[in-house]
TIVO-511487 format. One record per atom (N, C-alpha, C, O): residue number from 1; residue in one letter; atom name; x, z, y. Coordinates in pm, 1 decimal. Atoms other than C-alpha are relative to their C-alpha. Layout:
# TIVO-511487
+------+------+------+----------+----------+----------+
: resi : resn : name :        u :        w :        v :
+------+------+------+----------+----------+----------+
:  NUM :    A :   CA :        X :        Z :        Y :
...
+------+------+------+----------+----------+----------+
This chain:
# TIVO-511487
+------+------+------+----------+----------+----------+
: resi : resn : name :        u :        w :        v :
+------+------+------+----------+----------+----------+
:    1 :    M :    N :    -36.7 :    -23.5 :    -88.9 :
:    1 :    M :   CA :   7432.9 :   9506.9 :   4445.1 :
:    1 :    M :    C :     65.0 :    169.9 :     -2.5 :
:    1 :    M :    O :    -12.9 :    262.9 :     18.2 :
:    2 :    N :    N :     19.4 :   -148.6 :     72.3 :
:    2 :    N :   CA :   7657.6 :   9856.8 :   4337.4 :
:    2 :    N :    C :     29.3 :     35.7 :    190.0 :
:    2 :    N :    O :     80.3 :    -42.2 :    270.6 :
:    3 :    V :    N :    -12.2 :   -145.0 :   -146.4 :
:    3 :    V :   CA :   7663.8 :  10132.9 :   4692.1 :
:    3 :    V :    C :     71.8 :     97.8 :      6.6 :
:    3 :    V :    O :     -1.1 :    171.1 :    -60.3 :
:    4 :    G :    N :   -138.9 :    -96.3 :     15.9 :
:    4 :    G :   CA :   7936.1 :  10373.2 :   4701.7 :
:    4 :    G :    C :     54.2 :     63.6 :   -113.2 :
:    4 :    G :    O :     69.7 :    180.1 :   -149.8 :
:    5 :    T :    N :   -151.3 :    -18.9 :     96.9 :
:    5 :    T :   CA :   8165.6 :  10344.7 :   4447.7 :
:    5 :    T :    C :    170.2 :    -11.4 :     16.1 :
:    5 :    T :    O :    272.1 :      6.9 :    -50.4 :
:    6 :    Y :    N :   -134.0 :    -48.8 :    -30.2 :
:    6 :    Y :   CA :   8419.2 :  10331.2 :   4654.0 :
:    6 :    Y :    C :     36.8 :    149.2 :    -15.4 :
:    6 :    Y :    O :    -46.9 :    232.6 :     18.9 :
:    7 :    R :    N :    -92.5 :   -136.2 :     16.8 :
:    7 :    R :   CA :   8685.6 :  10661.8 :   4565.5 :
:    7 :    R :    C :    106.9 :     -6.4 :     87.5 :
:    7 :    R :    O :    188.7 :    -95.2 :    111.7 :
:    8 :    L :    N :   -106.7 :    -18.1 :    -63.7 :
:    8 :    L :   CA :   8881.0 :  10793.2 :   4762.1 :
:    8 :    L :    C :    152.3 :     77.9 :   -108.0 :
:    8 :    L :    O :    151.8 :    189.6 :   -159.7 :
:    9 :    T :    N :   -108.8 :     -7.8 :     84.6 :
:    9 :    T :   CA :   9222.7 :  10805.5 :   4565.8 :
:    9 :    T :    C :    119.0 :     71.5 :     45.5 :
:    9 :    T :    O :    197.1 :    141.5 :    -18.9 :
:   10 :    N :    N :   -152.4 :    -65.7 :    -81.3 :
:   10 :    N :   CA :   9492.5 :  10907.7 :   4830.3 :
:   10 :    N :    C :    -70.0 :     61.5 :    134.5 :
:   10 :    N :    O :    -77.5 :     -4.8 :    238.0 :
:   11 :    P :    N :     57.1 :    -98.5 :   -141.5 :
:   11 :    P :   CA :   9308.6 :  11217.4 :   5093.2 :
:   11 :    P :    C :    118.7 :     13.7 :    107.1 :
:   11 :    P :    O :    109.9 :     95.8 :    198.4 :
:   12 :    R :    N :   -166.5 :    -79.2 :    -78.9 :
:   12 :    R :   CA :   9696.5 :  11232.9 :   5265.3 :
:   12 :    R :    C :    -50.3 :   -134.6 :     49.7 :
:   12 :    R :    O :    -83.1 :   -123.7 :    167.8 :
:   13 :    R :    N :    -23.0 :    129.1 :    -59.6 :
:   13 :    R :   CA :   9649.9 :  10838.1 :   5324.5 :
:   13 :    R :    C :   -129.5 :      9.7 :    119.8 :
:   13 :    R :    O :   -110.2 :     19.3 :    241.0 :
:   14 :    F :    N :    133.1 :    -66.0 :    -71.1 :
:   14 :    F :   CA :   9279.7 :  10909.7 :   5461.2 :
:   14 :    F :    C :     45.4 :     75.6 :    162.7 :
:   14 :    F :    O :     43.9 :     28.6 :    276.5 :
:   15 :    A :    N :    -85.0 :   -144.3 :    -93.3 :
:   15 :    A :   CA :   9444.1 :  11249.1 :   5670.2 :
:   15 :    A :    C :     12.3 :    -91.8 :     82.2 :
:   15 :    A :    O :    -83.5 :   -105.0 :    158.4 :
:   16 :    R :    N :    -77.7 :     26.5 :    -30.9 :
:   16 :    R :   CA :   9697.6 :  10996.6 :   5807.2 :
:   16 :    R :    C :    -77.2 :    -88.0 :    130.8 :
:   16 :    R :    O :    -42.0 :    -95.1 :    248.6 :
:   17 :    A :    N :     52.3 :    124.2 :    -80.7 :
:   17 :    A :   CA :   9460.0 :  10726.8 :   5955.1 :
:   17 :    A :    C :    -94.8 :     21.3 :     77.9 :
:   17 :    A :    O :   -107.7 :    -46.1 :    180.1 :
:   18 :    I :    N :     32.0 :    -97.6 :   -109.2 :
:   18 :    I :   CA :   9234.5 :  10959.8 :   6103.6 :
:   18 :    I :    C :     60.0 :     87.6 :    142.2 :
:   18 :    I :    O :      4.4 :    115.3 :    248.5 :
:   19 :    S :    N :    -73.9 :    -37.2 :    -82.6 :
:   19 :    S :   CA :   9526.2 :  11116.9 :   6269.1 :
:   19 :    S :    C :     20.5 :    -83.2 :    107.4 :
:   19 :    S :    O :      5.6 :    -49.8 :    224.9 :
:   20 :    V :    N :    -35.7 :    165.3 :    -63.2 :
:   20 :    V :   CA :   9624.3 :  10736.2 :   6391.2 :
:   20 :    V :    C :   -104.8 :    -16.0 :    116.0 :
:   20 :    V :    O :    -94.9 :    -49.2 :    234.1 :
:   21 :    V :    N :    125.5 :     58.7 :   -116.0 :
:   21 :    V :   CA :   9306.9 :  10692.4 :   6555.4 :
:   21 :    V :    C :    -40.5 :    104.1 :     77.9 :
:   21 :    V :    O :    -72.5 :     77.1 :    193.6 :
:   22 :    A :    N :     28.6 :   -137.0 :   -124.0 :
:   22 :    A :   CA :   9232.4 :  11037.6 :   6722.8 :
:   22 :    A :    C :    142.5 :     -5.9 :    111.1 :
:   22 :    A :    O :    126.9 :    -21.1 :    232.3 :
:   23 :    L :    N :   -105.6 :     13.0 :   -109.8 :
:   23 :    L :   CA :   9578.0 :  11029.1 :   6897.6 :
:   23 :    L :    C :     -8.0 :   -129.3 :     84.7 :
:   23 :    L :    O :     24.8 :   -125.0 :    203.2 :
:   24 :    A :    N :     55.1 :     98.1 :   -105.6 :
:   24 :    A :   CA :   9468.2 :  10676.0 :   7025.3 :
:   24 :    A :    C :   -110.1 :     26.8 :     17.0 :
:   24 :    A :    O :   -136.3 :    -47.4 :    111.6 :
:   25 :    L :    N :    116.8 :    -70.5 :   -114.3 :
:   25 :    L :   CA :   9155.9 :  10824.3 :   7135.7 :
:   25 :    L :    C :     81.8 :    114.3 :    147.1 :
:   25 :    L :    O :     38.2 :    146.7 :    257.6 :
:   26 :    T :    N :    -27.6 :   -180.7 :    -65.4 :
:   26 :    T :   CA :   9337.8 :  11136.4 :   7308.2 :
:   26 :    T :    C :     81.4 :   -134.2 :     99.3 :
:   26 :    T :    O :     31.2 :   -175.9 :    203.7 :
:   27 :    L :    N :   -113.7 :     95.3 :    -58.5 :
:   27 :    L :   CA :   9616.9 :  10873.1 :   7428.9 :
:   27 :    L :    C :    -38.1 :   -119.4 :    132.7 :
:   27 :    L :    O :     31.9 :   -151.6 :    228.6 :
:   28 :    S :    N :    114.5 :     44.1 :    -51.1 :
:   28 :    S :   CA :   9344.9 :  10668.7 :   7578.2 :
:   28 :    S :    C :    -75.5 :     -9.2 :     73.8 :
:   28 :    S :    O :   -103.3 :    -91.0 :    161.5 :
:   29 :    V :    N :     57.2 :    -71.9 :   -130.4 :
:   29 :    V :   CA :   9159.8 :  10852.8 :   7734.9 :
:   29 :    V :    C :     89.4 :     90.9 :    108.2 :
:   29 :    V :    O :     60.7 :     99.4 :    227.6 :
:   30 :    L :    N :   -151.2 :    -50.0 :    -53.4 :
:   30 :    L :   CA :   9458.5 :  11027.8 :   7864.1 :
:   30 :    L :    C :      9.9 :    -78.4 :    128.5 :
:   30 :    L :    O :    -42.8 :    -44.8 :    234.6 :
:   31 :    G :    N :    -21.6 :    138.4 :    -25.0 :
:   31 :    G :   CA :   9582.6 :  10674.0 :   7991.8 :
:   31 :    G :    C :    -99.4 :    -22.2 :    185.6 :
:   31 :    G :    O :    -75.4 :    -47.6 :    303.6 :
:   32 :    V :    N :    123.8 :      8.8 :    -88.7 :
:   32 :    V :   CA :   9251.6 :  10673.7 :   8178.4 :
:   32 :    V :    C :    -47.7 :    115.7 :    111.9 :
:   32 :    V :    O :    -92.5 :    111.7 :    226.5 :
:   33 :    N :    N :    -11.0 :   -133.3 :    -83.1 :
:   33 :    N :   CA :   9243.9 :  11011.5 :   8292.5 :
:   33 :    N :    C :    143.3 :    -21.7 :    163.4 :
:   33 :    N :    O :    129.4 :     -6.8 :    284.8 :
:   34 :    N :    N :    -86.3 :      3.2 :    -74.0 :
:   34 :    N :   CA :   9566.1 :  10956.6 :   8463.7 :
:   34 :    N :    C :     -4.0 :   -103.5 :    137.7 :
:   34 :    N :    O :     17.7 :    -74.8 :    255.4 :
:   35 :    S :    N :    -22.2 :     97.0 :    -69.4 :
:   35 :    S :   CA :   9541.2 :  10599.6 :   8596.8 :
:   35 :    S :    C :   -121.0 :     29.9 :     86.6 :
:   35 :    S :    O :    -38.8 :     28.8 :    178.2 :
:   36 :    M :    N :     95.9 :    -86.8 :    -77.5 :
:   36 :    M :   CA :   9223.9 :  10738.5 :   8813.1 :
:   36 :    M :    C :     40.8 :    116.9 :     83.3 :
:   36 :    M :    O :    -15.1 :    145.2 :    189.3 :
:   37 :    A :    N :    -90.7 :   -127.2 :    -88.7 :
:   37 :    A :   CA :   9420.6 :  11026.4 :   8951.2 :
:   37 :    A :    C :     61.0 :    -95.1 :    109.7 :
:   37 :    A :    O :     45.3 :    -96.0 :    231.8 :
:   38 :    T :    N :   -129.3 :     54.3 :    -49.8 :
:   38 :    T :   CA :   9663.0 :  10821.3 :   9052.3 :
:   38 :    T :    C :    -68.3 :    -82.7 :    148.0 :
:   38 :    T :    O :    -26.4 :    -49.6 :    259.0 :
:   39 :    N :    N :     57.7 :    114.6 :    -48.9 :
:   39 :    N :   CA :   9437.0 :  10523.1 :   9234.7 :
:   39 :    N :    C :    -73.1 :     60.4 :    134.5 :
:   39 :    N :    O :   -188.1 :     35.6 :    170.7 :
:   40 :    S :    N :     88.4 :    -22.0 :   -134.1 :
:   40 :    S :   CA :   9396.0 :  10713.2 :   9584.8 :
:   40 :    S :    C :    -31.6 :   -112.8 :    111.1 :
:   40 :    S :    O :    -71.4 :   -223.2 :     73.7 :
:   41 :    A :    N :     58.2 :     85.0 :    -96.0 :
:   41 :    A :   CA :   9322.7 :  10541.3 :   9915.7 :
:   41 :    A :    C :    159.5 :    -63.7 :     45.1 :
:   41 :    A :    O :    257.4 :      9.3 :     61.2 :
:   42 :    P :    N :   -104.5 :     29.6 :    -62.1 :
:   42 :    P :   CA :   9587.9 :  10341.7 :  10034.1 :
:   42 :    P :    C :     96.2 :     -3.5 :    106.0 :
:   42 :    P :    O :     56.6 :    -58.7 :    208.7 :
:   43 :    A :    N :     27.5 :    -12.7 :   -127.6 :
:   43 :    A :   CA :   9810.1 :  10410.4 :  10268.4 :
:   43 :    A :    C :    -12.0 :   -109.1 :    119.1 :
:   43 :    A :    O :    -33.2 :   -228.9 :    100.7 :
:   44 :    E :    N :    -21.2 :     47.8 :   -128.5 :
:   44 :    E :   CA :   9833.4 :  10305.5 :  10619.0 :
:   44 :    E :    C :    142.7 :    -89.9 :     64.0 :
:   44 :    E :    O :    216.4 :    -46.9 :    152.8 :
:   45 :    L :    N :    -91.5 :    143.6 :    -40.2 :
:   45 :    L :   CA :  10077.0 :   9987.5 :  10678.5 :
:   45 :    L :    C :      3.3 :      3.6 :    180.4 :
:   45 :    L :    O :    -87.3 :    -24.2 :    259.0 :
:   46 :    V :    N :    -37.3 :     57.5 :   -141.4 :
:   46 :    V :   CA :  10237.5 :   9972.0 :  11023.1 :
:   46 :    V :    C :     92.8 :   -119.2 :     14.5 :
:   46 :    V :    O :    211.5 :   -100.7 :    -12.3 :
:   47 :    Y :    N :    -23.5 :    170.0 :    -33.3 :
:   47 :    Y :   CA :  10304.3 :   9534.1 :  11119.5 :
:   47 :    Y :    C :     96.8 :     39.4 :    144.4 :
:   47 :    Y :    O :     52.8 :    105.9 :    238.2 :
:   48 :    V :    N :    -85.6 :    -18.6 :    -84.1 :
:   48 :    V :   CA :  10634.2 :   9531.2 :  11339.9 :
:   48 :    V :    C :     55.0 :   -123.7 :     15.3 :
:   48 :    V :    O :    124.3 :   -148.2 :    -83.5 :
:   49 :    T :    N :    -94.3 :     65.6 :    -56.7 :
:   49 :    T :   CA :  10784.0 :   9233.9 :  11507.8 :
:   49 :    T :    C :    109.4 :     24.4 :     22.5 :
:   49 :    T :    O :    157.0 :    102.7 :    104.8 :
:   50 :    V :    N :   -179.4 :     26.9 :    -12.9 :
:   50 :    V :   CA :  11148.7 :   9126.7 :  11428.4 :
:   50 :    V :    C :     28.7 :     -0.9 :    157.7 :
:   50 :    V :    O :    -62.4 :      0.8 :    240.5 :
:   51 :    A :    N :    -78.8 :    -31.9 :   -105.2 :
:   51 :    A :   CA :  11316.5 :   9156.5 :  11705.9 :
:   51 :    A :    C :    127.5 :    -44.4 :      9.3 :
:   51 :    A :    O :    188.3 :    -29.8 :    -96.7 :
:   52 :    Q :    N :   -108.8 :     61.9 :    -18.0 :
:   52 :    Q :   CA :  11626.4 :   8993.2 :  11835.0 :
:   52 :    Q :    C :    104.0 :     74.7 :    -66.3 :
:   52 :    Q :    O :    100.5 :    176.8 :      2.4 :
:   53 :    G :    N :    -90.6 :   -105.9 :     24.3 :
:   53 :    G :   CA :  11933.3 :   9199.0 :  11637.8 :
:   53 :    G :    C :   -109.0 :     81.6 :    -85.0 :
:   53 :    G :    O :   -108.4 :    187.4 :    -22.1 :
:   54 :    D :    N :     97.7 :    -74.2 :     36.7 :
:   54 :    D :   CA :  11655.5 :   9368.1 :  11437.2 :
:   54 :    D :    C :     49.0 :      8.9 :   -180.5 :
:   54 :    D :    O :     56.2 :    -91.2 :   -251.7 :
:   55 :    S :    N :    -66.8 :    -15.6 :    164.9 :
:   55 :    S :   CA :  11785.1 :   9460.2 :  11069.2 :
:   55 :    S :    C :   -102.0 :     94.6 :    -62.7 :
:   55 :    S :    O :   -185.9 :    165.2 :     -6.8 :
:   56 :    L :    N :     82.8 :    -74.9 :     61.0 :
:   56 :    L :   CA :  11636.7 :   9609.0 :  10772.8 :
:   56 :    L :    C :     46.6 :    232.9 :     39.0 :
:   56 :    L :    O :    -18.0 :    337.1 :     51.0 :
:   57 :    W :    N :    -28.0 :   -168.1 :    -60.0 :
:   57 :    W :   CA :  11863.4 :   9963.2 :  10874.3 :
:   57 :    W :    C :    -44.0 :     60.7 :    119.7 :
:   57 :    W :    O :    -24.6 :    178.6 :    149.3 :
:   58 :    S :    N :    -74.5 :    -77.2 :   -170.4 :
:   58 :    S :   CA :  11829.1 :  10009.9 :  11238.1 :
:   58 :    S :    C :   -213.4 :    -11.8 :      5.3 :
:   58 :    S :    O :   -255.3 :     23.6 :    115.5 :
:   59 :    L :    N :    105.8 :     -3.8 :     -5.7 :
:   59 :    L :   CA :  11409.5 :   9964.8 :  11160.3 :
:   59 :    L :    C :     -5.9 :    100.3 :   -105.2 :
:   59 :    L :    O :   -124.2 :    130.4 :   -121.1 :
:   60 :    A :    N :     26.9 :    -81.6 :    101.2 :
:   60 :    A :   CA :  11473.9 :  10229.8 :  10853.2 :
:   60 :    A :    C :     39.0 :    120.1 :    152.4 :
:   60 :    A :    O :    -29.3 :    218.0 :    182.3 :
:   61 :    E :    N :    -25.0 :   -116.2 :    -44.9 :
:   61 :    E :   CA :  11660.3 :  10419.6 :  11121.1 :
:   61 :    E :    C :   -150.1 :     37.6 :    144.4 :
:   61 :    E :    O :   -124.9 :    122.9 :    229.5 :
:   62 :    R :    N :     56.9 :     23.4 :   -141.9 :
:   62 :    R :   CA :  11353.0 :  10380.2 :  11410.1 :
:   62 :    R :    C :   -193.4 :     78.7 :   -124.9 :
:   62 :    R :    O :   -289.9 :    151.2 :   -100.8 :
:   63 :    H :    N :    138.4 :    -26.3 :     71.8 :
:   63 :    H :   CA :  11065.1 :  10418.3 :  11113.6 :
:   63 :    H :    C :     -2.8 :     63.2 :   -124.9 :
:   63 :    H :    O :   -108.2 :     51.0 :   -187.4 :
:   64 :    A :    N :     40.1 :    -25.2 :    169.4 :
:   64 :    A :   CA :  11131.6 :  10585.0 :  10757.1 :
:   64 :    A :    C :     16.5 :    192.5 :     37.0 :
:   64 :    A :    O :      5.2 :    271.0 :    131.2 :
:   65 :    T :    N :     37.1 :    -75.2 :     88.1 :
:   65 :    T :   CA :  11126.0 :  10852.0 :  10639.5 :
:   65 :    T :    C :     25.0 :     82.4 :    -72.0 :
:   65 :    T :    O :    -64.5 :     79.0 :   -156.4 :
:   66 :    G :    N :    -69.1 :     -3.5 :    197.2 :
:   66 :    G :   CA :  11319.7 :  11051.0 :  10335.8 :
:   66 :    G :    C :    102.8 :   -113.9 :    -26.8 :
:   66 :    G :    O :    106.1 :   -198.2 :     62.9 :
:   67 :    D :    N :    -87.1 :     94.5 :     20.7 :
:   67 :    D :   CA :  11567.8 :  10828.6 :  10216.1 :
:   67 :    D :    C :    -42.0 :   -162.6 :     28.4 :
:   67 :    D :    O :   -131.7 :   -240.9 :     -3.0 :
:   68 :    V :    N :      5.8 :    158.9 :    -57.6 :
:   68 :    V :   CA :  11661.8 :  10509.1 :  10393.1 :
:   68 :    V :    C :     26.3 :    -81.5 :   -103.6 :
:   68 :    V :    O :     -9.5 :   -199.0 :    -96.1 :
:   69 :    R :    N :     11.2 :    123.9 :     80.1 :
:   69 :    R :   CA :  11733.4 :  10344.4 :  10113.2 :
:   69 :    R :    C :   -118.1 :     -5.0 :    -56.9 :
:   69 :    R :    O :   -190.0 :   -102.1 :    -33.5 :
:   70 :    D :    N :    183.1 :    -14.0 :     51.4 :
:   70 :    D :   CA :  11403.3 :  10421.4 :   9948.2 :
:   70 :    D :    C :    -50.2 :    -92.2 :     56.8 :
:   70 :    D :    O :    -69.2 :   -206.0 :     13.8 :
:   71 :    W :    N :    103.3 :     61.1 :   -115.2 :
:   71 :    W :   CA :  11222.3 :  10316.9 :  10232.8 :
:   71 :    W :    C :     36.1 :   -160.4 :     20.6 :
:   71 :    W :    O :    -43.0 :   -248.8 :     53.4 :
:   72 :    I :    N :    -48.4 :    144.2 :    -61.2 :
:   72 :    I :   CA :  11459.4 :   9998.1 :  10283.9 :
:   72 :    I :    C :    -20.7 :    -85.2 :   -131.4 :
:   72 :    I :    O :    -48.8 :   -204.6 :   -141.5 :
:   73 :    A :    N :     90.7 :    101.8 :    172.4 :
:   73 :    A :   CA :  11365.6 :   9887.8 :   9901.1 :
:   73 :    A :    C :   -156.2 :      0.2 :    -32.8 :
:   73 :    A :    O :   -189.3 :    -49.6 :   -140.4 :
:   74 :    E :    N :    103.4 :    -47.9 :    -25.5 :
:   74 :    E :   CA :  10989.7 :   9997.2 :   9992.5 :
:   74 :    E :    C :    -42.6 :   -127.6 :     90.5 :
:   74 :    E :    O :   -150.3 :   -185.8 :     77.4 :
:   75 :    V :    N :     78.3 :     71.2 :   -107.2 :
:   75 :    V :   CA :  10966.7 :   9764.6 :  10281.6 :
:   75 :    V :    C :     45.8 :   -149.4 :    -92.6 :
:   75 :    V :    O :    -39.8 :   -237.3 :    -83.3 :
:   76 :    V :    N :    -48.9 :    138.6 :     57.9 :
:   76 :    V :   CA :  11164.1 :   9446.1 :  10059.4 :
:   76 :    V :    C :    -77.1 :     26.9 :    -55.8 :
:   76 :    V :    O :   -140.8 :     74.1 :     38.4 :
:   77 :    I :    N :     50.4 :    -12.7 :    103.1 :
:   77 :    I :   CA :  10940.2 :   9509.5 :   9774.4 :
:   77 :    I :    C :   -152.0 :    -64.2 :     57.9 :
:   77 :    I :    O :   -219.8 :   -159.1 :     18.6 :
:   78 :    L :    N :    198.7 :     10.9 :    -63.4 :
:   78 :    L :   CA :  10572.2 :   9528.3 :  10001.8 :
:   78 :    L :    C :     50.8 :   -139.9 :     75.0 :
:   78 :    L :    O :    -39.5 :   -216.6 :     41.6 :
:   79 :    N :    N :     12.1 :     80.5 :    -53.6 :
:   79 :    N :   CA :  10691.4 :   9239.5 :  10202.3 :
:   79 :    N :    C :    128.6 :   -138.6 :    -99.8 :
:   79 :    N :    O :    207.6 :   -222.0 :    -55.5 :
:   80 :    G :    N :     -9.3 :    128.3 :    110.9 :
:   80 :    G :   CA :  10807.4 :   8994.5 :   9913.7 :
:   80 :    G :    C :    147.2 :    -45.7 :     63.2 :
:   80 :    G :    O :    185.1 :   -157.1 :     99.4 :
:   81 :    L :    N :   -164.0 :     78.4 :    -78.4 :
:   81 :    L :   CA :  11163.3 :   8954.5 :  10054.9 :
:   81 :    L :    C :     70.0 :    -15.2 :    -85.1 :
:   81 :    L :    O :     72.7 :     65.3 :   -178.2 :
:   82 :    E :    N :    -70.0 :     56.0 :    108.0 :
:   82 :    E :   CA :  11386.1 :   8770.7 :   9866.2 :
:   82 :    E :    C :    185.5 :     89.0 :     35.3 :
:   82 :    E :    O :    265.3 :    148.5 :    -37.1 :
:   83 :    S :    N :   -162.4 :   -103.1 :    -25.0 :
:   83 :    S :   CA :  11730.7 :   8922.4 :  10085.7 :
:   83 :    S :    C :    -33.1 :     95.3 :    112.7 :
:   83 :    S :    O :   -141.3 :    102.1 :    170.9 :
:   84 :    S :    N :    -10.9 :    -55.8 :   -142.8 :
:   84 :    S :   CA :  11821.9 :   9149.7 :  10365.1 :
:   84 :    S :    C :    -48.5 :    -44.7 :    136.9 :
:   84 :    S :    O :    -79.6 :     16.6 :    239.0 :
:   85 :    D :    N :    -29.4 :    101.3 :   -141.8 :
:   85 :    D :   CA :  11807.2 :   8873.1 :  10609.5 :
:   85 :    D :    C :   -158.0 :     75.7 :     76.6 :
:   85 :    D :    O :   -264.0 :     88.6 :     15.3 :
:   86 :    L :    N :    159.3 :     61.1 :    -62.6 :
:   86 :    L :   CA :  11511.7 :   8923.7 :  10875.6 :
:   86 :    L :    C :     27.9 :   -132.9 :    128.5 :
:   86 :    L :    O :    142.0 :   -172.4 :    152.2 :
:   87 :    T :    N :     -6.2 :     90.3 :   -127.1 :
:   87 :    T :   CA :  11442.5 :   8653.3 :  11192.1 :
:   87 :    T :    C :   -108.3 :     69.9 :     84.3 :
:   87 :    T :    O :   -212.5 :    122.4 :     45.0 :
:   88 :    P :    N :     80.4 :    -31.3 :    -84.7 :
:   88 :    P :   CA :  11300.0 :   8743.5 :  11480.0 :
:   88 :    P :    C :   -143.8 :   -107.5 :      2.5 :
:   88 :    P :    O :   -173.7 :   -221.8 :    -32.3 :
:   89 :    G :    N :    181.7 :     48.8 :    -15.3 :
:   89 :    G :   CA :  10937.0 :   8658.5 :  11536.6 :
:   89 :    G :    C :    -44.3 :     50.2 :    -81.4 :
:   89 :    G :    O :   -157.3 :     93.6 :    -58.8 :
:   90 :    Q :    N :     87.9 :    -12.7 :    186.1 :
:   90 :    Q :   CA :  10862.6 :   8745.8 :  11130.1 :
:   90 :    Q :    C :    -33.3 :    178.0 :     35.3 :
:   90 :    Q :    O :      9.0 :    287.0 :     73.8 :
:   91 :    Q :    N :     66.8 :   -183.5 :     -1.7 :
:   91 :    Q :   CA :  10637.3 :   9015.3 :  11110.6 :
:   91 :    Q :    C :    -19.2 :     63.3 :   -161.3 :
:   91 :    Q :    O :    -50.2 :     -7.0 :   -257.5 :
:   92 :    I :    N :    -43.6 :   -152.1 :    117.3 :
:   92 :    I :   CA :  10670.0 :   9278.5 :  10830.1 :
:   92 :    I :    C :   -134.7 :    122.0 :     37.0 :
:   92 :    I :    O :   -186.9 :    163.8 :    140.3 :
:   93 :    A :    N :     44.2 :   -119.9 :     40.3 :
:   93 :    A :   CA :  10473.8 :   9545.5 :  10678.3 :
:   93 :    A :    C :     79.1 :    144.1 :    -31.8 :
:   93 :    A :    O :    160.4 :    156.0 :   -123.5 :
:   94 :    L :    N :    -64.5 :   -113.7 :     36.3 :
:   94 :    L :   CA :  10587.3 :   9888.0 :  10682.8 :
:   94 :    L :    C :    -16.1 :    104.1 :    -13.8 :
:   94 :    L :    O :    -39.5 :    157.0 :     94.9 :
:   95 :    P :    N :     69.6 :    -60.4 :     -3.1 :
:   95 :    P :   CA :  10499.5 :  10172.6 :  10530.2 :
:   95 :    P :    C :    -19.7 :    165.3 :     56.4 :
:   95 :    P :    O :   -128.9 :    221.2 :     46.8 :
+------+------+------+----------+----------+----------+
């Protein structure tokens, strides 16, 4: 068995490989740190029962802070709604 016979024939290729590995490690560490930083406590949700005549727009006028359209989009995603139609008696979560 002949150990130690490997010769570095292209130092640039080796430097490139080391750079790629260092970049991958840096990005993975930054990704882990950023994901940990954004995992804050979950926001409190308010649950409401839809009354006759309620719409997402009327609920937004009563409960939304900020842009109403963004709030409505968040409610649709949060509740997995397939449309903006609400049914009286339906319970939905509000951010």
